[in-house]
C-alpha positions, 0 to 999 in steps of 0.5 A: 437480527442483531447476531446476523448484523454482528456476523455481517460486520465481522465478515466485512472485516475479514474481507477488508483485511484480506483483499485490498486492491493493488494497482501497478503501472510502469514505464521504461526507456525502450532504447536503454540497454538494461542488459549492460547494467550490473550495479546500483546505488540508493539515492534521495530523489529530487525534492522539487514538485513532489507535493506532500510525499514523505520520505523516508517513513521510519517504519516503511523505509527499511522494509521497502529498501530491503525488499527492493534489494532482494528483488533487484538482486533477482534481476542481476543487480548488485548494490554498491557503496556510496563511494563507488560508481554505479550503473544505476541510481535507485530512489523511491517515494512514499505517499500516504493519504488518510482515507475513511470508507463507509459501508452501508448495508444494502436495502435488499439484505436480510439485516435491513432493520435490526432491533433490540431492547433499550432502556429509556429513563422514566419509561423503562424497557422497550423493544425498538426496530431501527436501521442498522449501524453504518460501518466506518473504517479508516485506512491509508491510501499508499502510493509507492513510486520507484524510479531508476536513473542511469548513474552517468546521464541522470536520465530516468530509465524505468519508473513503477508506481504501485497504489494500494490500501495500507492498514496501520493497525495490523500487526507489524509482522503482517504489515511487513509481509504485505509491503514486501509482497507489494514491492515484489509485485512492483519490481516484477515489472522491472526489465529482466536480464 
């Protein structure tokens, strides 16, 4: 029974690590002429009313910007220097909320009860049946919002929002790969030329 519980625990870890839900939504100004835009520039977004959004995160910021640069280039846009006049201003907001998830084995599973030998002071060794351990795991709920404004008017022309689980304990290379994939999925919704 205990071996099955351990195997179930590792299977759960693999499942949690391998498939996190990614939800993407986007909206754009249908009257805006995206075909006439060729250049963009990164800007800090408006700070009022953002609540506890934290920008930039020292780890995530360069990864998000580089991934977004790559995706915007695929859409036919080129970045310009600060002193230039771009067609678009691009900004992003990142919110990370610490969450705790709990996994309780289902009653119909074979591992409903597990037992083992325990040593109790004064009584010695004995075998006890007990309910299986509840598995707790922590993660960050990540919300990435990319907003694109017309540089001349300041009007928002596109906004995309991505929500997913972020596991900070993963190796840096794996986190970078997943962040890049998330940004690619988000900006895939940006109107193509």
